[in-house]
Backbone bond lengths (Angstrom), bond angles and torsions (degrees), N, CA, C in turn:
res aa  C-N    CA-C-N  psi(-1)  N-CA   C-N-CA  omega(-1)  CA-C   N-CA-C  phi
1 M - - - 1.470 - - 1.528 109.28 -
2 T 1.327 116.59 122.05 1.455 121.16 -177.44 1.519 110.62 -90.30
3 K 1.337 114.81 167.60 1.459 119.26 177.85 1.529 111.38 -62.57
4 S 1.335 117.10 -32.37 1.469 120.04 177.85 1.522 111.07 -67.60
5 D 1.335 116.72 -37.76 1.468 120.71 176.35 1.525 110.85 -61.78
6 I 1.320 115.41 -43.56 1.461 120.46 -179.17 1.522 110.26 -64.22
7 A 1.336 116.58 -44.37 1.467 120.31 179.48 1.528 110.75 -61.58
8 A 1.317 117.30 -42.78 1.470 120.84 -179.82 1.534 110.74 -62.80
9 S 1.333 116.44 -39.44 1.467 120.26 179.22 1.524 111.31 -68.90
10 F 1.323 117.43 -37.75 1.458 120.38 176.98 1.529 110.91 -65.46
11 K 1.323 116.11 -36.89 1.465 119.66 177.16 1.530 110.39 -64.19
12 E 1.328 116.99 -40.83 1.460 120.77 176.07 1.528 110.80 -64.71
13 L 1.321 116.48 -37.04 1.463 120.86 178.47 1.526 110.63 -62.41
14 Q 1.312 117.05 -40.90 1.471 120.26 176.53 1.525 110.53 -56.38
15 G 1.317 116.73 -46.79 1.458 120.49 -179.86 1.519 112.20 -62.58
16 Y 1.321 116.63 -41.50 1.462 121.08 179.11 1.524 110.57 -61.47
17 I 1.325 117.09 -47.44 1.463 120.94 -177.78 1.529 110.51 -63.08
18 C 1.318 117.59 -42.12 1.466 119.98 179.31 1.525 111.36 -62.94
19 R 1.319 117.29 -41.54 1.466 120.16 178.79 1.523 110.82 -63.39
20 R 1.322 117.18 -43.50 1.455 120.56 -179.46 1.533 111.54 -66.68
21 L 1.327 116.70 -40.73 1.459 119.54 178.86 1.520 111.15 -65.56
22 N 1.321 116.74 -33.56 1.460 120.23 177.48 1.528 111.28 -67.39
23 E 1.333 116.54 -28.60 1.458 120.60 174.53 1.526 110.89 -73.70
24 V 1.340 115.90 -35.48 1.470 120.70 178.74 1.522 110.64 -70.01
25 D 1.322 116.73 -42.03 1.464 122.30 -178.54 1.521 108.63 -128.66
26 K 1.329 114.82 89.79 1.465 120.30 -174.78 1.519 112.61 -68.78
27 S 1.336 117.82 -18.44 1.464 120.77 179.91 1.524 112.79 -83.32
28 A 1.332 117.42 -14.41 1.463 120.95 -176.15 1.525 110.64 -70.45
29 E 1.316 115.21 143.47 1.461 121.38 179.50 1.522 109.74 -109.85
30 F 1.335 115.99 124.17 1.459 121.94 178.56 1.530 109.71 -101.38
31 L 1.308 115.95 127.26 1.460 121.88 175.50 1.519 109.11 -114.24
32 S 1.328 117.33 129.16 1.458 121.75 -177.41 1.523 110.46 -98.20
33 D 1.320 115.76 130.77 1.461 122.02 -176.98 1.527 108.72 -131.47
34 D 1.340 116.75 104.34 1.462 121.36 176.20 1.522 109.42 -82.58
35 W 1.314 117.14 140.71 1.459 120.28 -179.49 1.529 110.75 -142.37
36 K 1.312 114.73 156.12 1.462 122.12 179.61 1.526 109.43 -119.02
37 R 1.302 115.07 145.20 1.463 122.09 176.38 1.529 108.36 -102.13
38 N 1.318 117.26 126.44 1.463 121.03 -175.33 1.518 113.01 -57.44
39 Q 1.318 116.92 -36.52 1.461 120.61 -177.07 1.525 113.36 -81.21
40 G 1.351 116.65 -11.40 1.460 119.69 178.48 1.506 112.77 141.71
41 G 1.339 117.03 126.31 1.452 121.46 176.62 1.509 113.25 92.84
42 G 1.313 115.55 -161.21 1.460 121.39 -178.42 1.513 110.09 170.13
43 G 1.320 115.57 -153.25 1.454 118.21 -178.31 1.512 113.15 -178.10
44 I 1.311 114.77 -175.59 1.459 122.39 177.86 1.521 107.53 -131.57
45 T 1.313 116.74 121.64 1.459 121.51 176.04 1.516 108.78 -105.45
46 R 1.327 116.17 122.09 1.460 121.66 177.27 1.526 107.32 -103.93
47 A 1.320 115.96 94.70 1.466 120.67 179.30 1.530 109.32 -79.99
48 V 1.334 115.65 142.94 1.455 120.23 -178.29 1.527 108.94 -131.84
49 S 1.337 115.88 141.10 1.467 119.99 -179.44 1.517 109.43 -160.15
50 G 1.334 114.33 169.89 1.457 121.16 170.22 1.505 116.43 70.18
51 G 1.347 117.86 23.13 1.443 119.66 -177.80 1.520 113.45 -89.43
52 E 1.305 115.36 172.90 1.459 120.79 174.00 1.522 110.24 -64.89
53 F 1.343 115.80 -37.60 1.460 121.40 -179.07 1.529 112.23 -108.64
54 I 1.331 116.89 -41.31 1.460 122.01 -174.60 1.527 109.60 -93.35
55 E 1.325 116.25 115.42 1.464 119.43 177.36 1.524 111.13 -82.50
56 K 1.337 116.63 -41.01 1.456 121.01 -179.40 1.522 108.57 -159.26
57 G 1.319 115.59 144.11 1.456 118.90 176.45 1.507 110.91 178.94
58 G 1.308 114.58 -167.76 1.448 119.27 179.77 1.517 111.10 -167.78
59 V 1.331 114.19 152.90 1.465 122.70 173.63 1.520 105.35 -125.84
60 A 1.318 116.33 106.66 1.461 120.93 -170.88 1.521 111.98 -111.64
61 F 1.315 116.02 134.89 1.465 122.93 171.59 1.520 108.46 -112.85
62 S 1.319 116.39 139.60 1.460 119.92 176.34 1.518 110.63 -141.42
63 E 1.305 114.89 149.85 1.470 123.85 174.16 1.521 106.17 -143.64
64 V 1.319 116.48 101.14 1.464 120.69 -174.23 1.522 109.64 -126.64
65 F 1.322 114.76 152.60 1.463 120.06 -177.37 1.526 108.74 -158.84
66 G 1.322 115.13 166.82 1.452 119.34 178.50 1.516 111.93 144.11
67 P 1.319 116.36 -169.37 1.464 120.52 -178.41 1.526 112.16 -70.57
68 V 1.321 115.65 146.93 1.455 121.97 173.78 1.525 107.92 -81.44
69 T 1.319 116.69 112.17 1.457 120.22 -179.16 1.526 110.35 -76.76
70 E 1.308 115.16 167.21 1.465 120.11 179.95 1.531 111.02 -60.98
71 S 1.336 116.43 -41.49 1.468 119.11 -179.01 1.523 111.02 -67.72
72 M 1.354 117.83 -37.01 1.463 120.76 176.93 1.522 110.74 -63.83
73 A 1.327 116.20 -46.15 1.465 119.94 -178.79 1.519 111.08 -61.05
74 K 1.327 116.06 -38.64 1.462 120.38 -177.82 1.520 111.80 -74.17
75 Q 1.326 116.70 -48.97 1.460 120.67 -174.24 1.527 112.86 -77.31
76 L 1.344 116.82 -34.12 1.457 120.90 -173.47 1.520 112.90 -106.81
77 K 1.346 116.28 -1.69 1.475 121.86 176.59 1.527 111.06 56.26
78 L 1.331 115.84 51.65 1.454 121.54 179.43 1.521 110.09 -95.77
79 D 1.321 116.25 135.16 1.453 122.38 -179.32 1.522 108.74 -113.50
80 G 1.316 116.34 97.12 1.453 121.34 -179.00 1.513 110.41 162.30
81 V 1.322 116.34 174.83 1.466 121.94 -177.56 1.523 111.32 -100.33
82 E 1.341 116.81 -40.71 1.459 122.44 -179.17 1.535 109.56 -123.06
83 F 1.334 116.14 146.59 1.454 120.52 178.55 1.524 110.74 -129.78
84 F 1.335 114.17 159.78 1.462 122.35 172.11 1.516 106.72 -136.61
85 A 1.324 117.10 133.58 1.466 120.46 179.87 1.519 109.42 -142.33
86 T 1.313 116.62 137.16 1.454 121.41 176.93 1.523 109.04 -144.50
87 G 1.306 116.48 151.40 1.453 118.42 -179.72 1.511 113.03 179.96
88 V 1.317 113.99 175.96 1.461 123.15 175.34 1.519 107.48 -125.67
89 S 1.322 116.07 132.35 1.464 121.10 -179.21 1.521 109.18 -131.33
90 I 1.335 115.58 136.76 1.462 121.12 -175.27 1.516 110.29 -135.77
91 V 1.326 115.77 135.62 1.457 121.85 168.01 1.529 107.54 -138.53
92 L 1.331 116.63 131.59 1.458 121.60 176.06 1.524 109.42 -124.17
93 H 1.312 116.36 124.92 1.459 122.20 173.86 1.527 107.55 -101.99
94 S 1.321 115.06 114.36 1.462 119.57 -177.49 1.521 111.28 -74.72
95 K 1.317 114.85 150.77 1.464 121.54 -179.07 1.523 111.98 -70.46
96 S 1.318 116.49 -42.98 1.457 120.97 -176.02 1.524 111.00 -86.57
97 P 1.325 118.12 140.54 1.470 120.26 174.26 1.525 112.50 -68.02
98 L 1.328 117.39 -8.59 1.456 121.33 177.31 1.527 112.10 -92.22
99 H 1.330 116.26 0.09 1.456 122.34 175.83 1.531 108.53 -117.90
100 P 1.339 117.62 153.39 1.463 119.90 -169.94 1.524 114.78 -89.48
101 I 1.313 114.31 167.65 1.464 122.54 159.32 1.521 105.71 -85.05
102 I 1.315 117.53 140.90 1.468 120.10 178.29 1.523 109.29 -137.86
103 H 1.313 114.69 143.52 1.472 121.45 -177.18 1.525 109.14 -135.18
104 M 1.318 115.17 145.66 1.462 120.47 171.55 1.515 109.16 -152.13
105 N 1.315 116.71 147.37 1.464 119.48 168.45 1.520 109.74 -152.46
106 V 1.320 114.88 148.68 1.463 122.78 169.75 1.522 106.62 -131.37
107 R 1.309 116.39 142.76 1.467 119.52 -175.01 1.529 110.63 -150.64
108 Y 1.321 114.43 157.10 1.463 121.88 176.93 1.514 108.07 -132.38
109 F 1.333 116.01 136.14 1.464 122.33 -177.77 1.520 108.54 -128.55
110 E 1.329 116.64 136.81 1.463 121.09 177.72 1.522 109.52 -140.39
111 M 1.317 115.63 134.18 1.459 121.12 178.75 1.527 109.90 -104.98
112 D 1.326 115.73 160.31 1.454 120.17 -178.66 1.528 112.93 -69.12
113 N 1.335 117.51 -12.33 1.461 120.23 177.72 1.530 112.16 -87.71
114 G 1.337 116.53 4.33 1.455 120.37 175.78 1.511 114.99 99.03
115 T 1.314 118.21 -13.88 1.464 119.38 178.22 1.529 109.82 -73.27
116 Y 1.331 115.94 149.36 1.463 121.08 178.87 1.515 108.26 -151.80
117 W 1.316 115.35 160.79 1.462 119.72 174.22 1.525 110.50 -163.53
118 F 1.328 113.59 156.73 1.454 122.01 172.24 1.529 108.36 -105.94
119 G 1.302 115.27 155.83 1.452 121.09 174.79 1.507 109.02 -150.41
120 G 1.312 115.46 170.82 1.454 118.31 177.10 1.514 112.10 159.17
121 G 1.299 114.43 -170.04 1.455 119.47 179.45 1.508 111.02 163.91
122 I 1.305 113.84 171.71 1.460 121.67 176.45 1.516 107.50 -148.50
123 D 1.320 116.47 138.53 1.462 118.85 176.42 1.516 110.04 -145.89
124 L 1.313 114.36 154.15 1.462 122.99 -175.46 1.520 108.97 -115.67
125 T 1.334 116.02 130.18 1.463 121.44 -179.62 1.522 109.47 -121.86
126 P 1.320 116.99 83.74 1.470 118.98 176.93 1.527 110.59 -68.67
127 I 1.305 116.35 145.15 1.461 120.16 172.10 1.529 108.55 -72.57
128 Y 1.326 115.42 -41.05 1.459 123.04 171.45 1.525 107.13 -122.63
129 I 1.320 117.50 124.78 1.454 120.41 -176.62 1.521 110.89 -78.92
130 D 1.332 114.47 124.25 1.460 123.55 173.80 1.532 105.56 -109.20
131 K 1.326 117.30 114.36 1.460 120.79 -174.55 1.526 112.67 -61.03
132 L 1.330 117.09 -35.92 1.460 119.82 -179.74 1.529 110.98 -67.51
133 K 1.331 116.89 -39.62 1.461 119.82 178.04 1.525 111.01 -70.64
134 A 1.328 116.40 -35.93 1.461 119.63 176.06 1.528 110.32 -63.14
135 K 1.325 116.46 -40.46 1.462 120.72 178.30 1.524 110.57 -63.31
136 K 1.335 117.42 -44.47 1.462 121.19 179.82 1.536 110.88 -60.27
137 F 1.331 116.01 -41.11 1.463 121.51 179.05 1.528 110.18 -62.29
138 H 1.314 117.09 -50.75 1.465 120.92 -177.40 1.522 112.13 -69.25
139 L 1.323 117.66 -33.39 1.459 120.02 177.55 1.528 110.72 -64.50
140 G 1.327 116.73 -39.14 1.463 120.13 176.43 1.519 111.80 -61.67
141 L 1.321 116.66 -39.71 1.463 120.99 178.94 1.525 111.17 -69.74
142 K 1.325 116.78 -41.10 1.465 119.77 179.41 1.524 110.91 -63.60
143 N 1.320 116.99 -42.33 1.467 120.02 178.90 1.523 111.16 -60.52
144 L 1.324 116.62 -40.39 1.464 120.06 177.34 1.526 110.52 -64.73
145 C 1.320 116.74 -50.32 1.462 121.05 -177.21 1.525 111.81 -61.13
146 D 1.327 116.83 -40.00 1.464 120.63 -177.15 1.526 112.23 -61.94
147 G 1.317 117.47 -23.75 1.452 120.65 178.02 1.515 113.42 -72.34
148 Y 1.333 116.40 -11.75 1.467 121.03 -179.58 1.525 112.37 -115.67
149 D 1.323 116.74 -39.13 1.462 121.07 -176.10 1.525 107.39 -165.06
150 L 1.326 116.87 121.50 1.466 120.80 -175.60 1.528 112.74 -66.81
151 D 1.325 117.26 -16.95 1.468 120.64 178.10 1.533 112.27 -91.20
152 M 1.325 115.91 -8.05 1.460 119.97 -169.97 1.523 113.81 -66.56
153 Y 1.332 117.56 -45.50 1.467 119.50 -173.14 1.520 112.02 -59.76
154 L 1.322 117.65 -51.97 1.460 119.82 -177.13 1.531 111.31 -63.98
155 K 1.323 116.68 -38.21 1.466 120.50 178.91 1.517 111.05 -64.12
156 Y 1.331 116.39 -47.34 1.466 119.96 -176.55 1.518 112.02 -77.30
157 K 1.329 117.66 -26.97 1.465 120.23 174.23 1.527 109.89 -65.37
158 K 1.338 116.49 -44.97 1.456 120.67 177.74 1.518 110.51 -60.57
159 W 1.321 116.55 -40.94 1.458 121.79 178.86 1.526 109.95 -61.86
160 A 1.339 116.60 -40.96 1.465 120.72 179.07 1.523 111.29 -66.94
161 D 1.338 116.66 -42.61 1.470 120.07 178.58 1.523 110.75 -57.50
162 D 1.334 116.01 -40.02 1.464 120.10 -178.66 1.529 111.51 -76.80
163 Y 1.338 116.40 -32.99 1.470 119.49 -176.53 1.526 111.78 -79.66
164 F 1.338 117.72 -50.78 1.463 121.13 -177.23 1.532 109.55 -83.38
165 Y 1.317 114.62 65.81 1.458 122.06 -172.47 1.524 109.18 -138.32
166 L 1.317 115.71 136.49 1.465 121.57 177.88 1.526 108.24 -103.54
167 P 1.325 118.64 95.09 1.463 119.80 -176.41 1.517 113.31 -62.85
168 H 1.326 117.52 -30.19 1.462 119.65 -179.72 1.533 111.79 -73.49
169 R 1.332 117.15 -14.62 1.468 122.32 176.23 1.527 112.04 -108.00
170 N 1.332 115.79 -13.64 1.462 121.41 -175.48 1.523 110.90 57.45
171 E 1.331 115.41 45.56 1.459 120.24 178.52 1.517 109.97 -150.17
172 T 1.326 115.96 150.43 1.453 120.31 174.50 1.523 109.28 -75.99
173 R 1.329 115.53 161.71 1.463 118.85 179.91 1.523 111.57 -70.63
174 G 1.298 116.28 -29.67 1.461 120.72 179.67 1.517 108.93 -168.19
175 V 1.340 116.98 -134.23 1.465 120.50 -179.76 1.522 111.35 -99.02
176 G 1.333 116.40 13.19 1.454 120.21 175.10 1.509 113.24 74.71
177 G 1.323 115.06 -153.08 1.456 122.67 -175.34 1.511 107.64 166.00
178 I 1.334 116.90 -125.43 1.458 121.19 172.34 1.517 109.01 -134.21
179 F 1.322 116.05 153.43 1.461 122.34 178.57 1.519 108.23 -147.73
180 F 1.332 116.67 142.05 1.464 121.17 176.60 1.526 108.52 -150.36
181 D 1.317 116.22 152.03 1.463 120.99 -178.98 1.525 109.23 -152.58
182 H 1.333 115.79 157.22 1.465 122.52 179.69 1.532 110.80 49.40
183 L 1.328 115.22 44.43 1.455 121.34 -179.33 1.524 109.54 -99.85
184 S 1.324 116.79 115.18 1.464 121.40 174.57 1.524 107.01 -116.16
185 K 1.310 118.42 -157.17 1.459 118.74 179.09 1.535 109.41 -68.49
186 S 1.321 115.34 153.64 1.453 120.46 -178.93 1.524 108.54 -141.15
187 E 1.342 116.37 -175.01 1.465 120.02 178.09 1.527 111.01 -64.10
188 K 1.333 116.64 -28.50 1.466 120.08 -175.34 1.526 113.34 -99.84
189 M 1.330 117.62 -20.11 1.458 120.01 -175.02 1.523 110.76 -137.71
190 T 1.327 116.13 134.33 1.454 121.18 173.03 1.530 109.63 -80.26
191 K 1.301 116.42 171.58 1.463 120.14 176.95 1.526 110.54 -59.06
192 N 1.331 116.91 -42.47 1.460 119.87 179.98 1.523 111.66 -64.06
193 Q 1.322 117.17 -36.71 1.464 119.94 179.19 1.522 111.93 -69.25
194 V 1.320 117.08 -37.05 1.466 119.99 175.27 1.523 109.74 -62.49
195 F 1.320 115.89 -44.32 1.469 120.46 177.29 1.531 110.98 -60.75
196 E 1.347 116.53 -45.02 1.470 120.22 179.82 1.525 110.99 -61.53
197 F 1.325 117.10 -36.94 1.455 120.62 177.26 1.526 110.45 -62.34
198 C 1.331 117.34 -42.58 1.471 120.92 178.43 1.524 111.17 -60.87
199 I 1.323 116.82 -43.74 1.468 120.42 179.02 1.525 110.46 -65.08
200 A 1.340 117.25 -41.81 1.463 120.73 179.66 1.518 111.19 -63.75
201 L 1.330 117.46 -38.92 1.459 120.78 177.19 1.524 110.22 -63.06
202 G 1.328 116.63 -42.51 1.462 120.03 178.31 1.518 112.23 -61.71
203 K 1.316 117.48 -40.67 1.461 120.59 -179.18 1.525 112.07 -72.70
204 L 1.330 115.82 -24.68 1.462 119.75 177.59 1.531 111.38 -75.87
205 F 1.309 116.94 -24.63 1.464 121.61 -173.34 1.528 113.70 -51.35
206 P 1.344 120.41 -54.26 1.478 118.85 -177.64 1.523 112.97 -64.07
207 E 1.331 117.16 -27.68 1.468 119.45 177.61 1.527 110.12 -69.70
208 L 1.326 116.52 -42.52 1.460 120.39 179.60 1.522 111.18 -65.07
209 Y 1.333 116.79 -39.92 1.460 119.87 179.15 1.520 110.87 -66.83
210 S 1.303 116.64 -45.44 1.465 121.13 -178.96 1.525 111.45 -57.64
211 A 1.332 116.49 -37.07 1.463 120.80 -178.07 1.523 112.53 -68.97
212 Q 1.333 118.34 -13.76 1.462 122.09 -179.59 1.527 112.49 -90.92
213 L 1.326 117.03 -7.21 1.461 120.89 -172.42 1.520 111.40 -96.91
214 S 1.315 115.63 149.73 1.458 121.77 174.37 1.528 108.31 -149.03
215 T 1.327 116.57 157.70 1.470 120.22 -175.11 1.527 113.19 -119.76
216 N 1.323 117.38 4.91 1.465 119.10 -171.81 1.524 114.08 -112.87
217 N 1.320 117.79 21.59 1.466 118.79 -178.05 1.525 113.39 -130.97
218 N 1.319 116.55 25.42 1.470 119.59 -179.50 1.530 112.27 -64.51
219 D 1.332 116.71 -20.64 1.459 119.53 179.82 1.528 111.81 -68.78
220 K 1.345 116.57 -13.86 1.460 120.93 179.36 1.522 112.84 -88.78
221 V 1.319 117.16 -4.20 1.467 121.76 179.40 1.523 109.10 -88.25
222 N 1.311 116.19 126.66 1.461 121.23 178.58 1.523 109.13 -148.16
223 E 1.308 116.65 -173.51 1.463 120.99 -176.03 1.528 111.43 -60.71
224 A 1.323 116.66 -37.75 1.470 120.16 -178.72 1.531 111.55 -67.83
225 T 1.339 117.16 -41.20 1.460 119.44 -179.68 1.529 110.83 -70.00
226 L 1.323 116.59 -35.53 1.467 119.99 177.04 1.527 111.12 -67.14
227 Q 1.336 116.86 -38.23 1.463 121.09 176.73 1.532 110.49 -62.42
228 W 1.317 116.67 -42.72 1.464 121.29 178.50 1.529 110.83 -64.15
229 Q 1.318 116.62 -37.20 1.460 121.02 177.17 1.533 110.73 -60.23
230 M 1.326 116.90 -42.46 1.462 120.66 179.51 1.535 111.25 -63.51
231 L 1.330 116.61 -37.88 1.467 120.78 179.03 1.525 111.18 -68.63
232 R 1.326 116.52 -42.46 1.467 119.07 179.56 1.523 111.14 -67.50
233 R 1.312 116.93 -34.73 1.455 119.55 175.31 1.534 111.42 -63.23
234 S 1.325 117.02 -34.58 1.463 119.71 179.92 1.526 110.91 -64.64
235 R 1.338 116.86 -34.33 1.463 119.95 175.78 1.531 110.32 -64.52
236 Y 1.323 115.61 -36.78 1.464 120.86 178.93 1.528 109.99 -62.54
237 V 1.314 116.09 -43.05 1.463 121.21 178.05 1.530 109.88 -61.11
238 E 1.317 116.54 -45.57 1.460 120.86 -178.63 1.527 111.06 -58.11
239 F 1.325 116.65 -45.90 1.460 119.13 -179.74 1.527 111.17 -62.53
240 N 1.326 116.78 -49.28 1.463 119.24 -174.89 1.524 112.71 -62.96
241 L 1.310 117.19 -36.29 1.461 119.40 -178.13 1.521 113.36 -83.18
242 L 1.329 116.60 -27.96 1.462 119.44 -175.66 1.534 113.63 -96.81
243 H 1.334 117.29 -32.48 1.457 118.91 -167.15 1.525 115.79 -127.86
244 D 1.313 119.50 -20.07 1.455 120.82 -171.05 1.530 112.04 -70.66
245 R 1.337 116.72 125.73 1.465 121.32 -178.24 1.529 111.90 -68.75
246 G 1.340 115.79 -36.83 1.455 118.75 -179.88 1.518 112.30 -63.07
247 T 1.330 116.45 -41.38 1.463 120.47 176.87 1.518 110.30 -62.04
248 K 1.333 116.83 -44.74 1.460 120.41 -179.66 1.519 111.46 -64.19
249 F 1.354 116.59 -41.93 1.460 118.64 178.69 1.524 110.98 -61.69
250 G 1.335 116.53 -45.23 1.457 119.53 -179.87 1.515 112.42 -59.08
251 I 1.329 116.43 -43.58 1.462 120.35 -178.80 1.521 111.07 -67.18
252 Y 1.346 116.92 -49.07 1.469 120.11 -174.44 1.517 113.30 -75.17
253 S 1.344 117.40 -18.77 1.465 119.43 178.44 1.523 111.90 -92.12
254 G 1.324 116.96 4.71 1.463 119.88 179.83 1.508 113.16 76.25
255 G 1.312 116.33 30.35 1.461 120.51 179.64 1.515 112.59 -72.02
256 R 1.318 114.99 179.63 1.457 120.76 -176.10 1.531 109.44 -84.81
257 T 1.308 116.55 119.32 1.463 121.80 -172.82 1.516 112.29 -58.67
258 E 1.325 117.87 -43.99 1.462 120.44 -178.12 1.531 111.38 -59.98
259 S 1.339 116.54 -39.46 1.457 120.14 -179.80 1.520 111.41 -73.35
260 I 1.328 116.83 -37.89 1.460 120.82 179.96 1.526 110.69 -63.78
261 L 1.324 116.22 -41.52 1.456 120.66 -175.11 1.522 113.45 -94.59
262 M 1.326 116.73 15.65 1.471 118.94 174.78 1.527 110.36 -65.60
263 S 1.331 116.98 -16.32 1.463 121.11 -179.47 1.525 112.67 -72.82
264 M 1.321 117.14 -11.67 1.460 119.27 -178.77 1.526 111.37 -71.49
265 P 1.320 118.39 142.40 1.469 121.18 178.58 1.524 110.95 -70.69
266 P 1.341 117.65 160.35 1.463 119.96 179.91 1.521 112.46 -65.53
267 V 1.331 116.25 -36.22 1.466 122.10 179.32 1.525 107.68 -145.62
268 A 1.319 116.18 139.45 1.465 121.58 174.46 1.520 107.92 -142.37
269 Q 1.325 115.31 167.41 1.465 118.04 -177.09 1.525 110.00 -150.61
270 W 1.313 115.04 139.04 1.451 121.39 175.05 1.536 108.36 -110.70
271 S 1.320 116.28 123.24 1.461 121.59 175.77 1.519 108.41 -112.92
272 Y 1.293 116.78 132.62 1.461 120.52 -175.37 1.530 111.66 -66.24
273 N 1.348 114.83 121.39 1.462 122.55 171.09 1.533 112.57 53.21
274 F 1.339 115.81 43.33 1.466 119.72 179.87 1.527 110.38 -67.75
275 K 1.312 117.32 130.39 1.458 122.16 177.56 1.528 108.24 -130.83
276 P 1.328 117.20 118.43 1.474 119.54 -179.60 1.520 111.48 -71.84
277 E 1.307 115.47 158.18 1.456 120.61 177.29 1.530 110.03 -66.49
278 E 1.308 115.59 143.28 1.464 120.06 178.61 1.528 110.58 -59.14
279 T 1.328 114.95 141.86 1.471 124.90 179.89 1.530 113.38 68.24
280 S 1.328 118.60 4.13 1.463 120.69 176.93 1.529 109.56 -74.63
281 N 1.321 116.09 164.80 1.467 120.01 176.95 1.528 111.17 -60.80
282 E 1.318 116.08 -34.91 1.461 120.11 178.12 1.529 111.07 -66.12
283 A 1.337 116.69 -44.13 1.464 120.91 178.28 1.526 110.91 -64.79
284 N 1.321 116.91 -38.07 1.466 120.67 178.22 1.525 111.36 -63.26
285 T 1.331 115.86 -38.39 1.467 119.02 177.53 1.526 110.72 -65.99
286 L 1.321 117.28 -45.80 1.467 120.01 178.48 1.522 111.53 -57.66
287 A 1.320 116.82 -37.66 1.463 120.77 -178.78 1.524 112.37 -66.24
288 L 1.331 117.00 -20.59 1.462 121.31 -178.97 1.525 113.33 -98.10
289 L 1.321 117.79 0.73 1.464 120.91 178.81 1.525 109.30 -86.16
290 K 1.329 114.15 65.33 1.458 122.75 -176.45 1.523 109.97 -129.33
291 K 1.324 115.33 155.21 1.457 120.69 176.08 1.532 110.19 -74.97
292 D 1.339 113.77 158.44 1.465 122.61 167.81 1.529 114.60 65.25
293 I 1.330 117.58 25.94 1.459 119.11 172.68 1.524 108.77 -80.09
294 D 1.319 116.53 134.18 1.461 121.51 176.54 1.514 108.14 -87.23
295 W 1.333 116.67 97.62 1.460 121.60 -175.99 1.515 111.99 -76.72
296 L 1.335 118.59 -9.78 1.457 121.53 -178.19 1.514 112.98 -85.19
297 K 1.336 117.84 -7.10 1.463 120.37 179.39 1.533 110.65 -69.07
């Protein structure tokens, strides 16, 4: 399987995910934006907004290549002269504070010295944590992982807990998910199997998101829940700008700024030293933003 084959399959995956999301949220509008990278390659950003469930988001495909610049080598620790990278990245910001933010990406990287690896992950950021929905999300991921390697789910869940973490806040971004990086062939998986796992994760994404949505609780949305949504979105912004590797790669590789920052929410808010009332739903959510929670219990 060549890098061109992988890129073509990722492009097809983008189309599949957009079609499925349009079935989940028929009111959402997808706008397609093709772009070129001056140094080599380009991509297609499918921005989405105005839906019944999805307020703002995007499903982005990219295929970029070219020389490894000094800043890329330093910031991204790349060993080689030329690179090739392709992937699909998704972020959806839900309209209702009772529905989550969700993110997923799969990517492939190849250097001119012959080294290559896959990476990716998916994580769920509820505004209010519902343990049953968190369990359903993680169970779907475990079932997928178990089809490839029975040790995979716990390993990648731990990786996600450590990665999707805001150390300056001492809290996780949400209820986690799975994360993996620099994954090539191993004793348990061939290169093709790693690739197939990435495609399967991408196809699972719209199913996992759909399972988090409901239409019968709008009476629970009020000014207080909307205010909390703005605060939780601000944490999302902090993580993406301070810690996210994909954002850093896009910036340092000369990627397209609009596509890189499509992950930003439509509106966010920072309130100084906000502290929720004890035993409130907001306080209960904060108490669950911890690493190493077994959501399958």
